[in-house]
N, C-alpha and C positions, 0 to 999 in steps of 0.2 A: 503493499500499499503506500510505499514512499515514492515521492516524485522529485524531480530536479533536472538539471542540465547535465550535459556530458562532463562539464568541469566538476559537478558534484560527484559524479561516478568516479572520475579520476581521483578526486580528493579522498573519497571513501576507500577505493581500491589500492591506491599507491601511497597515500600520504596520511594515513590515520585520520582522515576527515579534515585535513588542513587545506582550506580553500586557497590560502595565500601560496602554499607550495604547488598546488595543482595549477594555479595561474602562472607561476614562474615556469613550471614545466611546459605549459601550453605555449607561452611566449617563445620559449627556446625551441620547442618542437616545430612551431609554425614560422619561426623566423621573425617574430614580432619583437620590436625593441622596446625596452622600458624607456621612460622619459630620461633617465640618467645615461643610459646607453646611446640614446639619440643625441643628447647634448655632447657626449664624448665623441661620437662620430662626426658631428658638425665641427667641433674643435679640431679633430685630426684632419678633416677636409680643408679647414681654413689654413692650418699649418702647411699642409701639402701645397696648397695654392700659393702661399707666400714663398715656400722654398722653390717652387717652379718659376715664380716671377723673378726671384734672385738669380736662378740658374739662367733664365732667359736674358736678363740684364748682363750677366757675366759673358754669355755668348756674344751678345750684341757688342759689348766693349772689345772683346777679342777680335771680332770681325772688323770693327772700326779701325783697330790698330793695324790689321792686316791689309785693310784697304788703303789706309794712309802710307804704309810702308811700300807696298807694291806700286801704287800710283805716283807718290811724290818722290820716293827714294830710288826705287829700282827701275822704273820706267823712264823713257825719254820722250822728248817732243816727237811728234808724228812725222814731220817733214823729212823726206828722203828715205823713209823706211818701207818695209813691206806692207805696213798698215795703210799708208798713203796710196801705194800701188793698188792694194786690194780695193779701197774706196773708189779710186779712179776707174778701175775695171768695172765698177758697178755704176758708173756715171756720176759719182760724187767727186767733184774737183775742188778740193779744199783751198787750193792756192787762189781760186777766183774769189774767195771771201776777202782777200787782202792780208789776212793773218790767220794762222792756224789756230783752231779752237783749243783753248786750254783744257777743256774737259775730255779731249781725246789725246791718248798717248800710246806708245808702242813699248811692249815688253819683249825682249829677245827670247825668253824661254821660261814659260810657266809650265808646271806639271799639269798635264791634261787629265782630268779624272776619268774620262772615257777610255783612256789608254793606260790603265793599270794603277790609277790613283796615286797613292804615296810612292810607289815604285815605278811610276809610268814614264811616259815620254815627255820630254820638254818640248813645247811647241811655241813658236812666236805667236804673239797675241796682240790683238787691237783691244785697248782698254778704254771704256767710256765711264766717266765718273758720274754716277746717278745722284742727283740732289734732291732734297725735300723742297717744299715751297719756301721755307726760310733760308735756303741756300746752304744748309749743312749736308755733307755727304751721308748717303744712307746705304749705298751699294756700289759695287764695282762690276760693271757689265763686261764680260770677256768673250771675245770672238777668237777662237783658235784658228790660226792660219797655216796654209801650206804653200810654200813657194815652189812653183812648177819649174821644170827644166828650161822652159822657154822664157822664164823671168816673170810670168804672170803669177798672181797670187789668188788663191781660192780659200774657202773655209776648209779647215782640216778634216781628214777622214782617216780612220784606222787603216783602211785598205784603199788605195788610190782608186779603185774601181767602184767603191761603195761610199756613200755619204755617211758622215758620223750621224748618230741618232740625234745629237744635240751639240753642234759646234759652238752654240752661243749659250753661255752659262753666266750666272751672277753670283757674286759673293755679297750677301746681304739682301734685304727686301728691296725690290724695285717697284712694287705697286705704289702708284700715286707719285712716283718720281719722275725726273726728266734729266736728260743730258743736253746741257746748253751748248749750242753751236755758235750762237751770236748773242751779244748782249741786247 
């Protein structure tokens, strides 16, 4: 003649009638969190979010250092380089501007990620400094080049008969950025 819920049955059969213990068991069994567990998970999620933000900022700063080093220290002006020849071959004659754009430079040999990554092939590279709206650098656009036997310059490929899957890559985020060719 007794009545009750499933929790009453669990309490009676498993926990000597303790409804509190039956409720804990049901929460655990069904994956339902207590208020304290929920608060702890929220705190853990917030800490993880903050750690991720710190890691993202550290990666951004590391990329900024690499961008500055490659563009301002290692690379050189584009005039008279394979990068200028490549652009001229595509109908872009920079000398007609009267002055070479400072946002374009030439690097004689960067490791091409599509050709073995860290242990890959050094390729000449056209570099474009990608700026934000406020004029600060955000990324370095890289176009890997291949100097042909006839002196013409094309985008690089691992196999001369096949195109690279992506001869144009960027270091840093390019979304919303621009490469200024003229003030």
